[in-house]
Each structure stands twice: as C-alpha cells, then as structure tokens.
C-alpha positions in Angstrom: -28.2 22.6 0.7 -28.2 21.2 4.6 -25.0 20.9 6.1 -24.8 17.2 7.4 -23.3 16.9 11.0 -23.1 13.2 10.8 -24.4 10.2 8.9 -26.5 7.6 10.5 -26.0 4.0 10.3 -29.4 4.0 8.3 -28.5 6.4 5.8 -24.6 5.2 5.3 -23.6 1.8 4.0 -24.9 -1.3 6.0 -22.8 -1.9 8.7 -20.9 -5.3 8.5 -19.3 -7.6 11.4 -15.9 -5.3 10.8 -17.8 -1.7 11.9 -19.1 -1.3 15.2 -22.6 0.2 14.7 -21.9 2.9 17.4 -19.1 4.8 15.8 -19.2 7.0 13.2 -17.3 6.8 9.7 -17.9 9.8 7.8 -18.7 13.2 9.2 -18.9 16.7 7.8 -18.2 19.4 10.0 -18.7 23.2 10.0 -15.9 25.2 8.8 -14.9 26.5 12.0 -15.4 23.4 13.8 -12.8 21.3 15.7 -13.9 17.8 14.8 -13.1 14.9 18.0 -10.7 13.0 15.9 -9.3 11.1 18.8 -13.1 9.9 19.2 -13.5 8.8 15.4 -10.3 6.4 15.5 -9.7 3.0 16.4 -7.7 3.0 19.5 -3.8 3.3 19.5 -4.0 4.7 16.1 -2.5 8.2 14.7 -3.4 10.5 12.4 -1.7 13.0 10.0 -3.1 15.7 7.4 -3.0 13.9 4.5 -0.9 16.1 1.6 -3.3 18.6 -0.4 -2.5 16.8 -3.7 -3.9 13.7 -2.9 -7.4 15.2 -1.4 -10.0 15.3 -4.5 -11.1 19.1 -5.1 -15.0 19.9 -6.0 -15.2 23.0 -8.4 -17.6 25.5 -6.2 -16.7 23.9 -2.7 -14.2 25.1 -0.2 -11.4 22.5 -0.5 -11.1 19.3 1.2 -9.3 18.1 4.4 -8.4 14.7 4.4 -6.5 12.3 6.6 -4.2 9.6 7.1 -5.2 7.4 9.6 -1.9 5.0 10.7 -3.1 1.6 12.7 -0.4 -0.5 14.7 -0.4 -4.0 12.3 -1.1 -5.7 16.0 -4.3 -3.5 16.8 -5.8 -4.1 13.6 -9.0 -5.8 13.5 -9.3 -8.5 10.7 -11.2 -7.7 7.6 -13.0 -11.0 7.1 -12.0 -14.1 9.1 -11.4 -16.7 6.7 -10.7 -20.7 7.2 -7.4 -20.8 9.8 -4.0 -21.0 7.8 -2.1 -22.8 10.4 0.7 -24.3 9.1 0.2 -22.9 5.1 2.9 -20.8 4.2 2.1 -17.2 2.4 4.7 -17.8 0.3 3.7 -15.9 -3.1 5.3 -15.5 -6.6 6.1 -18.3 -9.3 8.2 -21.2 -10.1 11.1 -18.6 -10.2 11.0 -16.4 -7.8 9.4 -17.3 -4.3 8.7 -14.7 -1.6 8.1 -15.5 1.7 6.9 -12.1 3.4 6.1 -13.6 6.9 10.0 -14.7 7.2 11.1 -11.6 4.7 12.8 -14.2 2.4 13.1 -14.3 -1.6 14.6 -17.4 -3.7 15.3 -16.7 -7.2 15.3 -20.4 -8.6 15.6 -22.0 -5.0 18.9 -20.0 -4.5 18.3 -17.6 -1.4 18.6 -13.8 -2.4 20.7 -11.5 0.2 18.0 -8.2 -0.3 18.0 -5.1 1.7 14.3 -3.9 3.0 13.6 -1.7 0.3 15.1 -4.4 -2.5 12.8 -7.1 -1.2 9.8 -4.2 -1.1 10.5 -3.5 -4.3 10.6 -7.0 -5.9 7.9 -8.6 -3.8 5.7 -5.7 -5.5 6.7 -6.2 -9.1 6.5 -10.1 -8.5 3.1 -9.8 -7.1 2.0 -7.9 -10.4 3.2 -9.5 -13.1 3.3 -8.0 -16.8 2.0 -5.2 -14.9 4.2 -2.2 -16.4 5.0 0.5 -12.7 6.1 4.3 -13.7 8.8 5.0 -11.6 6.5 7.3 -9.7 4.1 4.6 -8.8 7.1 2.7 -7.8 8.5 5.2 -5.3 4.7 6.3 -3.9 4.1 2.5 -3.2 7.5 1.0 -2.3 9.0 3.9 -0.4 5.9 5.8 0.8 4.2 9.1 -0.4 6.6 11.3 1.5 9.6 10.1 0.1 11.6 13.0 -0.8 13.5 11.1 -4.1 12.7 11.2 -8.2 12.8 8.0 -10.4 16.3 7.6 -10.5 16.1 6.1 -7.3 14.2 3.5 -8.8 16.7 3.0 -11.4 19.3 2.3 -8.9 17.7 0.0 -6.6 16.6 -1.8 -10.1 20.0 -2.1 -11.1 21.1 -3.7 -7.4 18.4 -5.9 -7.5 19.2 -7.2 -11.0 22.7 -7.7 -10.0 21.7 -9.7 -6.9 19.3 -11.8 -9.4 22.2 -12.9 -11.7 23.0 -12.6 -15.2 20.7 -15.8 -15.8 17.8 -14.5 -14.2 18.0 -10.1 -14.6 15.9 -9.8 -17.4 12.9 -10.8 -15.8 12.9 -7.4 -14.5 12.3 -5.2 -18.0 12.8 -1.9 -18.8 10.0 0.2 -20.5 11.9 3.0 -22.1 10.7 6.1 -20.7 8.1 4.6 -18.1 9.2 2.4 -16.0 9.5 -1.3 -15.1 7.5 -4.5 -15.1 8.1 -8.3 -13.9 7.9 -10.9 -16.9 8.4 -14.4 -15.3 9.9 -16.8 -17.8 7.5 -20.1 -19.0 
C-alpha cells in the first residue's frame, strides 16, 4: 500500500468558493516526518494536539494523531454568504424563552434573566434542541468544553441555579431524565 504524501485537488472533494485551491486540507505523513503545520493553517490560527481518546483508531494501523485548530472568530471565512441580515435580530427560542446570542440576553415570558456565562450557554443549548435528551457528559463537553475537569454533578448544580432563576412557574420546562441527563420541554 502506498503512503500518500498529499491529496491533489483532483482526487479530493471538489473545492468550493470557501476552500482555496492551492491549500491542502488532508495530508498523510511518514512516521518520522514533522509536517509543516503552520503552512496548512489559516493565518492567525492556533493548533493543539487532540486528546487521544477523540481520535479514531484503525485496527492493524499505527495510532493516528489529531489536532484541534482554533481560528479567531474575527478571522474566519464565512462558510456561505447568504442574504444580508442587517436589522434582523438573531433571536432564537420559542414563545416562552427568547435567547439573543448577539446581546447575550435571555428572557422568560418577557422577563429578563440575569444569567452567568455558563448558565446562558446551558440554557441556549437546551432551548436550541427542544425535547432532545442530553446526557450530563454531553452537556459538559458541549457547554464547558472538552478540557473541563469535572463531573455530572457540575451540570446538576448549574441546572438547579438556572431553574431557580427561571422561577417556580417555569422551572418545569427543564426536565430531569433520571440517570441520564436533562431536556428542554417548551410549554404549549
């Protein structure tokens, strides 16, 4: 089997307007080769080794090495330029809970909520996926990030604080799924 040094744009997926044709996206290297990572990254990006448990392993092959690439938000190339959204608020949620990610505000039944950063992230994630059950581990990974050292109890504490701030009449919208996690159930 041949070790490919790089994929040409003809053998890879077709390049779209967001992928410059001169830049390689996937590259196999020899075990003793140090890849020129800085040349392959977006300008201003940072790269970190991925945790070994997040990289797939293939039986009978040497272990893979993965990297997480962090690109500053102000330097990202938009994936698809759609119609201009000037004047249109990016508010999400339903008739009970309104989330404005640009202003980082949340309202419940028209009443503003005073939330911490993590409470806001947790509520906006749950509201974005109504009726979906999220395990505690999924919430820790999604809201806190993969590098967070903690357990499901951290999620329990933040959900309890979030329910308290929502008030007695609305705290039931975040439902505990015993021995699994939580889900958001909007009232109809």
